[in-house]
C-alpha positions, 0 to 999 in steps of 0.5 A: 482322817481315817486315811491319815489314821492307816498312814500313821504308825499305830503307836502313835494312833493308840497315844492320840487315841487316849487324849481327852477331847476337850478345850486342851486339845486346841492349843498344841502349847499346853502339852497335850500332845506331847506323849505322842510327839515322843511315841513320834520321835521314838518310832522315827529313829531309825528312818530316812529323811523323807520317812520321817518327813513324811510321818511327821507332816502326817502327825500334824494333818491328823494333830489339826484335824483332830483339833478341827472335828473338836472345835465343830462338835462345840460350835457353828464357827471354827477358826483356826491360827497356825504358826510356822 
């Protein structure tokens, strides 16, 4: 996670740090990450496609890691289901 924090734009990390660590983060469809995604959209507006895809992938990995950390803090076992 530390490596991702250094590769992700600071404004996005700032927004992600504001997210409360509760069960809502386990389902990205609750909208809990929407503000961070809005910031991602803002900071990538002038990036080329490769830069945009790279940063988006880093943010996605960070969010999944954030969810896994929380899950392991609450439980001994963590199951993950991802859709594409």
